[in-house]
Structure formats: structure tokens, C-alpha cells
C-alpha positions as CSV (number, residue, x, y, z in Angstrom):
1,M,113.9,79.8,108.4
2,T,110.4,79.7,106.9
3,L,108.3,82.7,107.9
4,R,104.8,81.4,108.9
5,I,101.9,83.9,108.6
6,T,98.3,83.3,109.5
7,E,96.2,84.5,106.5
8,L,92.7,85.7,107.5
9,L,90.6,85.3,104.3
10,G,87.8,87.7,103.7
11,D,85.0,88.9,101.4
12,G,84.6,91.0,98.2
13,I,87.9,91.9,96.7
14,G,89.7,89.8,99.4
15,P,90.6,86.9,97.1
16,E,92.1,89.2,94.5
17,L,94.2,91.0,97.1
18,R,95.4,87.6,98.3
19,E,96.4,86.5,94.8
20,S,98.4,89.7,94.5
21,V,100.2,89.2,97.8
22,H,101.1,85.6,97.0
23,A,102.4,86.6,93.5
24,V,104.7,89.1,95.2
25,A,105.7,86.8,98.0
26,A,106.9,84.3,95.5
27,Q,109.6,86.8,94.5
28,L,111.1,86.9,98.0
29,P,114.4,85.1,98.6
30,E,113.2,83.2,101.6
31,P,110.3,80.7,102.1
32,I,107.0,82.0,103.4
33,E,104.2,79.7,104.6
34,F,100.7,81.1,104.6
35,V,98.3,79.4,107.1
36,P,94.8,80.2,105.8
37,V,91.7,80.7,108.0
38,D,88.4,81.4,106.3
39,L,86.8,84.5,107.9
40,S,84.4,85.1,105.1
41,V,80.8,86.0,106.0
42,E,79.6,82.7,104.6
43,R,81.9,80.8,107.0
44,R,80.9,83.0,109.9
45,R,77.3,82.3,109.3
46,R,77.9,78.6,110.0
47,G,79.3,79.2,113.5
48,Q,81.5,81.4,115.7
49,D,84.0,78.6,116.1
50,V,85.9,80.1,113.2
51,Y,87.1,82.8,115.7
52,D,88.6,80.0,117.9
53,E,90.5,78.7,114.9
54,A,91.7,82.3,114.0
55,E,92.8,83.0,117.5
56,A,94.7,79.7,117.8
57,R,96.5,80.1,114.5
58,M,97.4,83.7,115.3
59,R,98.8,82.8,118.7
60,E,100.8,80.0,117.1
61,T,102.4,82.1,114.3
62,R,102.2,85.4,116.2
63,L,101.8,87.1,112.7
64,G,98.7,87.7,110.7
65,L,97.8,89.2,107.4
66,K,94.0,90.0,107.2
67,Y,92.0,90.8,104.1
68,P,88.8,92.9,104.1
69,T,85.8,91.2,105.7
70,A,82.1,92.2,105.6
71,T,80.5,93.3,108.8
72,E,77.2,91.5,109.3
73,A,76.2,90.4,112.9
74,E,79.6,91.6,114.2
75,S,82.8,93.2,113.1
76,P,85.5,90.6,112.7
77,N,88.1,93.3,113.3
78,A,86.5,94.1,116.7
79,V,86.2,90.4,117.6
80,L,89.9,89.7,116.8
81,R,90.9,92.9,118.6
82,R,89.2,91.7,121.7
83,R,90.3,88.1,121.6
84,L,93.9,88.8,120.8
85,G,94.3,91.8,123.1
86,F,95.2,94.3,120.4
87,S,95.7,97.6,122.2
88,V,97.7,99.6,119.5
89,I,97.0,100.4,115.9
90,H,99.8,101.9,113.8
91,R,98.7,103.6,110.6
92,P,101.5,105.1,108.4
93,V,100.1,107.7,106.0
94,L,102.4,108.9,103.2
95,S,102.0,111.1,100.2
96,I,102.5,108.8,97.1
97,R,104.1,110.4,94.1
98,G,101.9,109.7,91.1
99,I,98.6,109.9,93.0
100,S,97.0,113.2,92.6
101,S,95.2,115.0,95.5
102,N,93.8,118.3,96.3
103,F,96.6,118.9,98.8
104,K,99.9,120.3,97.8
105,E,102.1,119.5,100.8
106,N,103.8,116.2,101.4
107,V,102.3,114.1,104.2
108,A,104.4,111.7,106.3
109,L,102.5,110.8,109.4
110,D,102.7,107.7,111.7
111,I,99.4,107.6,113.6
112,V,99.5,105.5,116.7
113,R,96.1,104.9,118.1
114,V,95.0,103.3,121.3
115,A,92.9,100.5,119.9
116,T,90.5,100.1,122.8
117,G,88.2,102.3,124.9
118,G,87.2,105.8,124.2
119,T,83.6,105.9,123.3
120,Y,83.8,102.7,121.1
121,D,83.7,100.1,123.9
122,D,80.3,101.1,125.2
123,P,77.4,101.3,122.7
124,G,75.4,103.2,125.3
125,Q,71.7,102.9,126.2
126,R,68.5,104.9,126.0
127,I,67.0,106.3,129.2
128,G,63.4,107.2,128.7
129,E,62.3,108.8,125.5
130,D,64.6,111.7,125.1
131,V,68.0,110.7,126.6
132,A,70.8,108.4,125.5
133,V,74.1,107.9,127.4
134,S,77.4,106.1,127.0
135,L,80.6,105.8,129.0
136,R,84.0,107.0,127.7
137,I,86.6,104.5,128.9
138,V,90.4,105.2,129.2
139,E,92.5,102.5,130.7
140,R,96.1,102.7,131.9
141,R,97.5,99.5,130.3
142,P,96.5,100.1,126.6
143,C,97.5,103.8,126.9
144,T,100.9,102.8,128.3
145,E,101.4,100.2,125.6
146,A,100.5,102.7,122.9
147,A,102.8,105.4,124.3
148,R,105.7,102.9,124.6
149,F,105.1,101.8,121.0
150,A,105.0,105.4,119.8
151,F,108.2,106.5,121.6
152,E,110.1,103.3,120.7
153,Y,109.1,103.8,117.0
154,A,110.1,107.5,117.2
155,R,113.5,106.7,118.8
156,R,114.2,104.0,116.2
157,N,113.4,106.3,113.3
158,R,114.7,109.5,114.9
159,L,111.2,111.2,114.9
160,S,109.3,113.3,117.3
161,V,106.0,112.4,119.1
162,T,102.9,114.6,119.4
163,S,100.2,113.4,121.8
164,S,96.8,114.9,121.1
165,S,93.5,114.9,122.9
166,K,90.9,117.3,124.4
167,H,92.5,117.2,127.9
168,T,91.4,120.7,128.8
169,I,87.7,119.7,128.5
170,Q,87.7,116.0,129.1
171,R,89.9,116.4,132.1
172,A,89.2,113.0,133.7
173,T,89.6,110.8,130.6
174,D,91.8,112.7,128.2
175,G,93.7,114.2,131.1
176,F,94.5,110.7,132.4
177,F,95.7,109.7,128.9
178,E,98.1,112.7,128.7
179,A,99.4,112.0,132.3
180,I,100.2,108.4,131.2
181,V,102.0,109.7,128.1
182,R,104.1,112.1,130.2
183,E,105.1,109.2,132.5
184,V,106.3,107.2,129.5
185,A,108.0,110.2,127.9
186,T,110.3,110.5,130.8
187,L,111.8,107.2,129.8
188,Y,112.7,108.6,126.3
189,P,114.5,111.9,127.0
190,D,116.1,111.7,123.5
191,V,112.6,111.9,121.8
192,K,111.0,115.3,121.4
193,H,107.4,115.3,122.8
194,R,104.7,117.9,122.7
195,V,101.0,118.0,123.3
196,E,98.3,119.5,121.0
197,L,94.6,119.9,121.5
198,F,92.9,117.5,119.0
199,D,90.8,120.1,117.2
200,A,93.8,122.4,116.7
201,L,95.8,119.4,115.5
202,L,93.4,118.7,112.7
203,A,93.8,122.2,111.4
204,K,97.6,122.3,111.9
205,V,98.1,118.9,110.1
206,I,96.4,120.4,107.1
207,L,98.3,123.7,107.3
208,R,101.7,122.3,108.1
209,P,101.9,118.5,107.9
210,Q,105.7,118.7,107.9
211,N,105.6,119.7,111.6
212,Y,104.2,116.3,112.6
213,Q,105.8,112.8,112.6
214,V,104.5,110.3,115.1
215,V,101.0,111.3,116.4
216,L,99.7,109.4,119.5
217,V,95.9,109.5,120.1
218,L,93.0,107.8,121.8
219,N,90.7,105.4,120.0
220,E,88.1,107.5,118.2
221,Y,90.5,110.4,117.6
222,G,92.8,108.0,115.8
223,D,89.9,106.8,113.7
224,F,89.1,110.3,112.6
225,L,92.7,111.4,112.0
226,S,93.6,108.3,110.0
227,D,90.8,108.8,107.5
228,M,91.4,112.5,107.2
229,A,95.1,111.9,106.6
230,C,94.4,109.3,103.9
231,G,92.1,111.9,102.3
232,L,95.0,114.4,102.2
233,V,97.2,112.0,100.3
234,G,94.5,111.3,97.7
235,S,93.1,107.8,98.5
236,L,91.6,105.9,101.4
237,G,92.6,102.7,99.5
238,T,96.3,103.0,99.9
239,G,96.6,102.9,103.6
240,A,97.8,99.9,105.7
241,S,97.7,99.3,109.4
242,G,99.4,97.2,112.0
243,N,97.5,95.9,115.1
244,F,99.6,94.9,118.1
245,G,99.0,92.9,121.3
246,F,101.6,92.8,124.1
247,S,102.8,90.3,126.6
248,R,101.8,91.3,130.1
249,A,105.0,89.6,131.4
250,T,107.6,91.2,129.1
251,G,105.8,94.2,127.6
252,E,107.0,93.1,124.2
253,V,104.7,92.6,121.1
254,D,103.2,89.1,121.5
255,V,101.0,89.0,118.4
256,A,100.6,91.3,115.4
257,M,98.2,91.6,112.5
258,F,98.5,93.7,109.4
259,D,95.7,94.7,107.1
260,P,94.7,97.1,104.3
261,A,92.6,100.0,105.4
262,G,90.0,99.7,102.7
263,G,86.7,97.7,102.7
264,T,85.4,94.7,100.7
265,A,84.4,96.9,97.7
266,P,81.6,94.5,96.6
267,D,80.8,96.7,93.6
268,I,84.1,95.8,91.9
269,A,84.7,92.3,93.4
270,G,85.6,89.7,90.8
271,R,86.3,92.2,88.1
272,G,90.0,92.2,88.4
273,V,90.3,96.0,88.9
274,A,90.9,96.2,92.6
275,N,93.9,98.2,93.8
276,P,96.2,95.9,95.9
277,T,98.5,98.7,97.0
278,A,97.3,98.7,100.6
279,A,97.5,94.9,100.9
280,L,101.0,94.9,99.6
281,L,102.0,97.8,101.9
282,A,100.5,95.8,104.8
283,F,102.6,92.8,103.8
284,A,105.7,95.1,103.7
285,M,104.8,96.3,107.3
286,L,104.6,92.7,108.3
287,L,108.0,91.8,106.9
288,D,109.5,94.8,108.7
289,H,108.0,93.7,112.0
290,A,109.2,90.2,111.4
291,D,112.8,91.4,111.3
292,R,112.9,91.2,107.5
293,T,113.5,94.9,107.3
294,A,115.3,94.9,104.0
295,L,112.6,92.8,102.3
296,G,109.9,95.1,103.6
297,A,111.7,98.2,102.5
298,A,112.3,96.6,99.0
299,L,108.6,95.8,98.7
300,Q,107.5,99.3,99.7
301,K,110.0,100.8,97.3
302,A,108.7,98.6,94.5
303,V,105.0,99.5,95.1
304,L,105.6,103.2,95.4
305,G,108.1,103.3,92.5
306,C,105.5,101.7,90.2
307,I,102.9,104.2,91.1
308,A,105.3,107.1,90.7
309,D,106.1,105.8,87.2
310,G,102.5,105.7,86.2
311,K,102.3,101.9,86.4
312,A,99.1,102.0,88.5
313,T,95.6,100.8,88.7
314,R,92.7,102.9,87.3
315,D,91.4,104.2,90.6
316,V,94.6,106.2,91.1
317,G,95.0,107.4,87.5
318,G,96.7,104.4,85.9
319,S,95.5,102.0,83.3
320,L,96.5,98.6,84.8
321,N,94.2,95.9,86.2
322,T,95.0,94.1,89.4
323,R,97.2,91.3,87.9
324,E,99.0,93.7,85.6
325,F,99.9,96.1,88.5
326,T,101.0,93.1,90.6
327,A,103.3,91.9,87.8
328,R,104.9,95.3,87.6
329,V,105.5,95.3,91.3
330,A,106.9,91.8,91.3
331,D,109.4,92.8,88.5
332,A,110.3,96.0,90.4
333,L,110.8,94.0,93.6
334,A,113.2,91.6,91.9
335,E,115.3,94.6,91.0
336,A,115.0,96.2,94.5
337,L,115.9,93.2,96.6
338,P,119.3,93.4,98.3
339,E,122.1,91.3,96.9
């Protein structure tokens, strides 16, 4: 059957990343239909109805691949997250052989982040001249969905779960989060679970990253941890994320969107030197989620293998431009595909 994917077009290097994804998708042994929706800043300036179209297409295909978009009047990611009910963000962070970093240990983290609430849902307000306040929001449903996602992922891949917060200080909010996680953990007695204070976790991940596998955190903590972990592996531009919304009736994933972690990089847009690694890894995550596990694994293997062999773009020590790197990945993918 044809795999239909809503393709959310963006700004800056977005068209170059899209070209790379399409070139690689053409090597796959089953048909893929990309359903494009223009989310570029120029299109958004003409009216917010573009979000109606994006939401409709996403709910139809239940799968989306999003390219970087510029934030102007609003963040498209935040708008889509709200409209589609994304409550969980999954960011795998892996050390990639061939990319140099200042960190000697291998990192293999799966960061599962509650995508709503925390301090990010309330911009706050000024009171008088010298006071500003905001609410910190922790809700049961998204925390439960994130916990279930983390424990299901850990069970499927035989990993452990570490939940982390500042529950000893933020007793009402972070304490509530940890209580929800403990409730969910009882349903997964085969999955090892432990709790770490978030400030200690940051230090321990740097000291002994091998002790951590799936890390479950609230919204802003996940934001901080994801970027720190990407820094450890040598590049913010190689990370990919999955965003998940769940059916209230069944508890299953209802809609999922995958995207590269990097921005629009306007300084290099159109020059053909963008690194498509994160976009290709996001596509691999999408394939895995869509029950094309072997295809997703083959694509990931092809991307990482090329970088390990020195066939990489210039930003990570190679000499290839975007199209040249994509061609190498496509060739490697053809060899890695299952018979």
C-alpha cells in the first residue's frame, strides 16, 4: 500500500532538505505519496487558514514530515502542537562515529518530553513596575501519555526509564508529575525505573551517559536536556524528533509528526551546503513509526554509515555538498535494504 505523508514545507534550507528526502525516498521499495502543505512565512502572511489545511491533511494521513519554519508572528510548531494535541516529543540523541566532539563517551539517550505545560504555556504578566509572574502548569493527561510512551518504548527496546524533575522543591507540580509516572510504572514491572533530580541528572549524563537510556521529563526540562545532549554528540544539526498526539478513546497514537531539530539557517539557504542528516533521520523515525521498521533501520544505517566513512557535509568535517551527501546515502540505502 502507498504510504501517504503530509509534508509541511518551510523556509530557509527547507527546500534543500525536502529535495534530499525525496531523492532518498525514491530508493525505497514501496510507493510513498507526499501531500504538500506550504507553511512558509510568505504563505502564513497571507492568512492563518493555512493551519486549517495543515491540520486537515495531518488528520487525514496521520503522518507528517515537517521542515524548518521561521518564527514571525507565531511559532508554527507551537500552533501545530496545540491544534493536533501533541503531548509527547521523542528526541533520540546518539553519538555518531565520524563527527568529532569534545566528549569522549558514547551517548545513546532517548529523551521523552511532555510537550505541553511547564512554564511554556503561560507567558506571564507584569504586575506593577518591579514584579513579573507566570504559572507553571502540569496536567495529568499529557504526563500520563508521555509516561506510557516512555515505558512502552523502553519495554519494546529492553531499556530502562529515568524520570527526572525537581520534585523535592517543586512539590506541587513536579511532585504531581512523579506521582503520575509512578502510577504508570506499576503497569510495567518488567521495565526498570528510577527517579533523579534534574540538576543532578545533567551532571550525571555528562559524567556517565551509559547509565541512562530513556529519560522522561517535563516540558522545559526536556528542552534543556535535548540541546545539551546534542551538544555532547557534537552537533545540534543532527537531531530529529517525533511529536505524538493520542486518541482519547483508545490511548493509541492518533497523529504523529517528525522533524529535524535544526532551524532555517538563512545564512546558508540556497547555497547547497545544508546538512540533511537530521531530516533524513526524521524520515527514518517516521518509517519506523509507520510499521516500516526495516526501511527505517536501513535508512538510519545508511546515513550513519556514510558519516562514519567520512562521506559527510562540511559542517561535520566532510567535504560534500547537500546533493553529493544525499547521493552517497541513496547508494548506501540501496545496499542496506532488506532483500
